[in-house]
N, C-alpha and C positions, 0 to 999 in steps of 0.2 A: 705587119702590120696588116695585110686582108686575110689569116687570119679564119677563116668559114667564109668568105668570101672566094663571089664564081667568077673576081677575072683572077688572071695572072695578076704575080708584081706586079715585072712591066709596065701591067696594061695601068695599074694603082696610081707608080706614079708616073705613067709617061703626061696621064690625066690631070694628077693635082703639078705638074709640073708646069703645061698649062698656062694650068692657073695660076700659080703661082708668078709667070711668067708674066701674065696679062690686068693679073696687079699694081708688076710693078712698069709696067707699061704705063698708067697714070698717077706721076706723082703731085704733079700740082693740083686737080680734081677729077673723083672720078672714083677713083683707089674703095672710100666705101664701100663704093654699088657695086667695084667688079664684085669684090671681095664677098658683095653676097647672091653674086651670079654664079663665081667660081664656087660655092659653100649649096648656090642651088642644083647648079650643074648636076656636080658631086652627089647627094645624097640620092639625084635623080636616077641614078646610075647604079646603084646598090638598095634600091625598093625589092628586088628579088630573092639578093642574095640566103640565105640564113644566116647566114652576120655569123664574128661580133668582123667588120665589112672596118676595125679603126680610124670608122666617122672624123672617132672623137681627134688622136693624136691627129688628123686631118685636119683640121675646123681649126684646134692650137698653134699648123704650118702658117695659116693663111692668115691669121690675127696676125703673127709674128711679121705676116709682110705689111699689111696694112698700116702695121705699127711702123714699121720699117718705115714707109714715104710721110711718114707723120697723116699718120689719121687717129684719131684717140685710138687709145685703145674698150675704152662704155664705149664710143660708137662699133669698133671691128669685133670686137665681139658680139652688139646686139646685132649687128646685117649676116656675120653666120650665123647666129643660132638661127634666125630669122628668114635667112633661109638653105640651110637645113629644116627646120619649123612649119617649113613651107611644103614639106616633097612630105617628111614627117609625121606632119601634125600636130608638132606645136611651138610655135611663134611666145616672143618677151611683145 
């Protein structure tokens, strides 16, 4: 997952798991916003990495968790893209 990343695999996995739990805890409303926040946070943790850090795979996991709590997939994809893009420089 995190080949080339400056973080340990455990660090990356723990951050992702905590973020997914945050999304899961918002099943009625706010899961899309949580997906944006998690994506933004994770991208921010990897701005200084030589990469690749597996952000695309993590983004797909964030999207899947948001969809699992009834966020429409297009909205979830846009939230994750915008969250990562806010840090990495590209938004949709």
